[in-house]
C-alpha positions in Angstrom: -63.4 26.4 -5.3 -60.0 24.7 -5.3 -59.2 22.7 -2.2 -56.3 20.8 -3.6 -53.7 23.5 -3.4 -51.1 23.1 -0.7 -51.1 26.6 0.6 -54.3 28.2 2.0 -54.1 31.7 3.6 -50.3 31.3 3.8 -50.7 28.0 5.7 -48.9 24.9 4.2 -51.7 22.4 4.6 -49.3 19.5 4.0 -47.4 20.3 7.1 -50.2 20.9 9.6 -49.5 19.3 13.0 -51.6 16.6 14.5 -52.1 16.6 18.2 -52.3 13.5 20.3 -55.1 13.0 22.9 -52.5 13.7 25.7 -51.2 16.9 24.0 -54.8 18.2 23.6 -55.5 17.6 27.3 -52.4 19.3 28.4 -52.9 22.3 26.0 -56.5 22.8 27.2 -55.3 22.8 30.8 -52.9 25.6 29.9 -55.6 27.4 27.9 -57.8 27.4 31.0 -55.0 29.2 32.8 -54.9 31.9 30.1 -51.9 30.6 28.2 -52.1 32.3 24.8 -49.2 30.2 23.4 -51.2 27.0 24.2 -54.3 28.5 22.5 -52.3 29.2 19.4 -50.8 25.7 19.4 -54.3 24.2 19.9 -55.6 26.2 17.0 -52.8 25.1 14.7 -53.3 21.5 15.8 -56.9 21.6 14.7 -56.6 23.4 11.4 -57.0 20.0 9.7 -60.5 20.0 11.2 -61.3 23.3 9.4 -60.0 21.8 6.2 -62.2 18.8 6.5 -65.2 21.0 7.1 -64.7 23.4 4.1 -64.4 20.4 1.8 -68.2 20.0 2.4 -68.6 23.3 0.6 -66.6 22.3 -2.4 -69.7 22.8 -4.6 -69.7 26.5 -3.8 -67.9 29.1 -5.9 -66.3 30.7 -2.9 -62.6 31.2 -2.5 -61.0 28.5 -0.4 -58.9 31.1 1.5 -62.1 33.0 2.5 -63.8 29.8 3.7 -60.7 28.8 5.6 -60.5 32.1 7.4 -64.2 31.9 8.3 -63.7 28.3 9.5 -60.8 29.4 11.7 -63.1 31.9 13.4 -65.5 29.2 14.1 -62.7 27.0 15.5 -61.5 29.8 17.8 -65.0 30.3 19.1 -65.3 26.6 19.7 -62.0 26.5 21.7 -63.0 29.5 23.8 -66.4 28.1 24.6 -65.6 24.4 25.0 -66.1 22.9 28.4 -63.7 20.0 29.0 -66.0 18.6 31.7 -68.7 17.9 29.1 -68.9 14.3 28.0 -68.2 15.1 24.4 -65.2 15.2 22.1 -63.9 18.6 21.1 -64.3 17.8 17.4 -68.0 16.9 18.0 -68.5 20.3 19.5 -66.3 22.2 17.1 -67.5 20.9 13.7 -71.1 22.3 13.9 -69.8 25.6 15.1 -67.3 25.8 12.2 -70.1 24.8 9.8 -72.5 27.3 11.3 -69.9 30.1 10.9 -69.4 29.2 7.2 -73.1 28.9 6.5 -73.7 32.4 8.0 -70.9 33.7 5.8 -72.3 32.1 2.7 -75.9 33.4 3.4 -74.6 36.9 3.8 -72.2 36.7 0.9 -74.9 35.4 -1.5 -77.4 38.1 -0.7 -75.0 41.1 -0.6 -71.6 41.0 -2.2 -69.1 42.4 0.3 -65.7 43.5 -1.0 -62.6 41.5 -0.1 -61.0 44.5 1.6 -64.1 44.9 3.8 -64.1 41.3 4.8 -60.4 41.3 5.6 -60.9 44.4 7.8 -63.8 42.6 9.6 -61.8 39.4 10.2 -58.9 41.4 11.5 -61.2 43.3 13.9 -62.8 40.0 15.1 -59.4 38.4 15.7 -58.1 41.5 17.5 -61.2 41.6 19.7 -60.9 38.0 20.7 -57.2 38.3 21.5 -57.8 41.5 23.5 -60.7 39.8 25.5 -58.5 36.8 26.3 -55.6 39.0 27.4 -57.5 41.7 29.4 -60.6 39.7 30.5 -62.8 42.4 29.0 -64.1 43.4 25.6 -62.2 46.2 23.8 -63.7 49.4 22.7 -63.9 50.2 18.9 -61.1 52.7 19.6 -58.8 50.0 21.1 -59.5 47.7 18.1 -58.8 50.5 15.7 -55.4 51.2 17.3 -54.6 47.5 17.3 -55.1 46.9 13.6 -54.4 50.4 12.3 -57.8 51.0 10.8 -60.2 53.9 11.5 -63.1 53.4 13.8 -65.6 54.2 11.1 -64.1 51.6 8.7 -64.3 48.9 11.4 -67.9 49.7 12.2 -68.8 49.7 8.5 -66.9 46.4 7.8 -68.4 44.6 10.8 -71.9 45.7 9.8 -71.3 44.5 6.2 -70.7 40.9 7.2 -73.4 40.6 9.8 -76.3 38.3 9.3 -79.2 37.4 11.5 -78.7 34.3 13.6 -81.7 32.1 14.3 -82.4 31.0 17.9 -82.8 27.6 16.4 -79.3 27.5 14.8 -77.8 24.2 15.9 -74.7 24.4 18.1 -73.8 20.7 18.2 -75.4 17.3 18.3 -74.7 14.6 20.9 -76.4 11.2 21.1 -79.1 12.3 18.6 -80.0 15.4 20.6 -79.4 18.7 18.9 -78.6 21.7 21.1 -79.6 25.1 19.7 -78.5 28.7 20.2 -81.6 29.3 22.4 -80.4 26.5 24.7 -77.3 28.6 25.4 -79.2 31.7 26.5 -80.3 32.6 30.0 -84.0 33.1 30.3 -83.9 36.4 32.2 -87.2 37.5 30.8 -89.0 34.7 32.5 -87.0 35.4 35.6 -88.2 39.0 35.8 -91.8 38.4 34.9 -94.3 36.7 37.2 -96.4 35.0 34.7 -96.0 31.6 36.4 -98.1 32.7 39.4 -101.3 32.8 37.4 -101.3 29.3 35.9 -100.8 27.1 39.0 -97.2 26.4 37.8 -96.2 25.7 41.4 -98.3 22.6 41.5 -97.0 21.4 38.2 -93.4 21.8 39.4 -94.1 19.8 42.6 -95.0 16.8 40.5 -91.6 16.6 38.9 -88.9 14.4 40.3 -86.1 16.1 42.3 -83.6 16.5 39.5 -86.1 17.8 37.0 -87.5 20.2 39.5 -84.0 21.5 40.3 -83.2 22.0 36.6 -86.5 23.9 36.0 -85.8 26.1 39.0 -82.3 27.0 37.9 -83.2 27.5 34.2 -86.4 29.6 34.6 -86.2 31.1 38.1 -82.5 31.7 38.4 -81.9 32.4 34.7 -79.1 29.9 34.4 -77.9 28.6 31.0 -78.0 24.9 30.3 -74.2 24.9 30.4 -74.3 26.4 33.9 -76.9 23.9 35.0 -74.9 21.0 33.7 -71.8 22.1 35.6 -73.8 22.6 38.8 -75.3 19.1 38.9 -72.5 17.2 37.1 -74.1 15.9 33.9 -73.7 16.8 30.2 -75.5 19.7 28.6 -77.3 17.3 26.3 -78.7 15.5 29.3 -79.9 18.8 30.8 -81.6 19.5 27.5 -83.4 16.2 27.5 -84.5 16.4 31.2 -85.6 20.0 30.7 -87.8 19.1 27.7 -89.3 16.1 29.5 -90.1 18.2 32.5 -91.7 21.0 30.5 -93.8 18.3 28.6 -95.0 16.8 31.9 -95.9 20.3 33.3 -97.8 21.2 30.1 -99.7 17.9 30.3 -100.6 18.6 33.9 -101.7 22.1 33.2 -104.0 21.0 30.4 -105.9 18.6 32.6 
């Protein structure tokens, strides 16, 4: 894989812009208001981040253009999901997401060779879907994606299925202060909300022994089905702190229930 060439996917890497901290803050403010131009500028201003990540995969035999495209998908996902209220830099949040996207691609590509044309169709469909969702505040149908990129519905479904690979619930999302947050930490626990298994093991008594903040976190996570991101926003701390407090609370509860 050659990462020394100046142009990757039609992008002149020697002329990529570099955003200042103030520009990043202003652009994200506009992105929150649905400004697509600001989103594009933010993507372009962080393409150097994608380049730095794909250099970690220089030992692979994959085409640099392919890895760059995949890395850009990870970058866009990071931008769309990043919470500016979190006490973490965007790069800290984005790098693991870009790496995860590339690793999933490599796992899939190593096990089953997917043709370049299929991958290109899939990437176009993903990009069209994300743009449509941003613009219309809802996900498009396959028919709408097909009209947008000029490809048949059948070909889109086939292409998307070809690049899919299972994602582990323990896939790391990002690391902050030594604490790794995983995919499972981003998912609402609706099953535990719907089932009443807690009534049979004296969980109520165990919860009462927690301090006020830990009890509030457990109630929101497992009784209200909130994600860690939602809990963090509710009580005004970082998601990493919510993760630590949740783990400590569950450990205390388990210890009590074992007595």
